[in-house]
C-alpha positions in Angstrom: 2.8 14.3 -1.3 3.5 11.0 0.5 3.6 7.8 -1.5 3.5 4.4 0.3 3.9 1.1 -1.5 2.3 -1.9 0.0 1.1 -5.5 -0.7 -2.3 -7.1 -0.1 -1.7 -6.7 3.7 -2.5 -3.0 3.3 -0.6 0.0 4.4 1.5 0.1 7.6 -0.5 1.2 10.6 1.4 4.5 11.0 0.3 5.7 7.5 -3.1 6.9 8.7 -1.5 8.6 11.7 1.0 10.5 9.6 -1.7 11.6 7.1 -3.9 12.8 9.9 -1.1 14.7 11.6 0.0 16.7 8.6 -3.4 17.1 6.9 -3.6 20.8 7.9 -0.3 21.4 6.0 -1.9 20.0 2.8 -0.2 16.5 2.9 -1.8 14.2 0.3 -1.2 10.5 0.7 -1.3 7.8 -2.0 -1.1 4.2 -1.1 -0.1 1.9 -4.0 -1.0 -1.7 -3.8 1.9 -3.4 -5.7 2.5 -7.1 -6.1 -1.2 -7.6 -5.2 -3.9 -9.5 -7.0 -7.0 -7.4 -7.8 -9.3 -9.6 -5.7 -7.1 -9.0 -2.6 -7.1 -5.2 -3.3 -10.9 -5.2 -3.6 -11.2 -7.2 -0.4 -9.0 -4.7 1.5 -10.9 -1.7 0.1 -14.3 -3.3 1.1 -13.0 -4.0 4.6 -11.6 -0.5 5.0 -14.2 1.9 3.5 -13.2 4.9 5.7 -9.7 6.2 5.4 -7.9 9.5 5.2 -5.7 8.6 2.2 -6.2 7.5 -1.4 -5.5 3.9 -2.5 -4.8 2.6 -6.0 -4.1 -0.9 -7.4 -1.0 -1.4 -9.7 -2.3 -3.7 -12.4 1.2 -4.4 -13.7 2.3 -5.8 -10.3 0.6 -9.2 -9.9 1.5 -11.1 -6.8 4.1 -13.8 -7.1 5.5 -16.5 -4.9 8.2 -15.6 -2.4 11.1 -17.3 -4.1 14.6 -16.8 -2.8 15.2 -13.7 -4.9 11.9 -12.2 -3.8 12.6 -13.1 -0.1 15.6 -10.9 -0.2 14.7 -8.2 -2.7 11.0 -8.4 -3.5 8.4 -5.7 -2.8 6.3 -8.3 -1.1 8.8 -8.6 1.7 10.0 -5.0 2.0 7.3 -2.4 1.2 8.8 1.0 0.6 7.8 4.5 1.3 9.1 7.5 -0.7 
């Protein structure tokens, strides 16, 4: 399983390529929209109806302004992949 955290910008462009490359080996990909408002998530989903990975919205991670702490440490600035 591949888990990729992102913001309202959507997943990194390489996520779809990795998912496609390893699909025959059974790779399952989950993209979690964290620090994203629900309206932004819905907009991204509507604009990207065809994809080879699953997307979910994290309701506990509402978007917030990029203050100084968030600029250096926030998920909004540094999406992570596990």
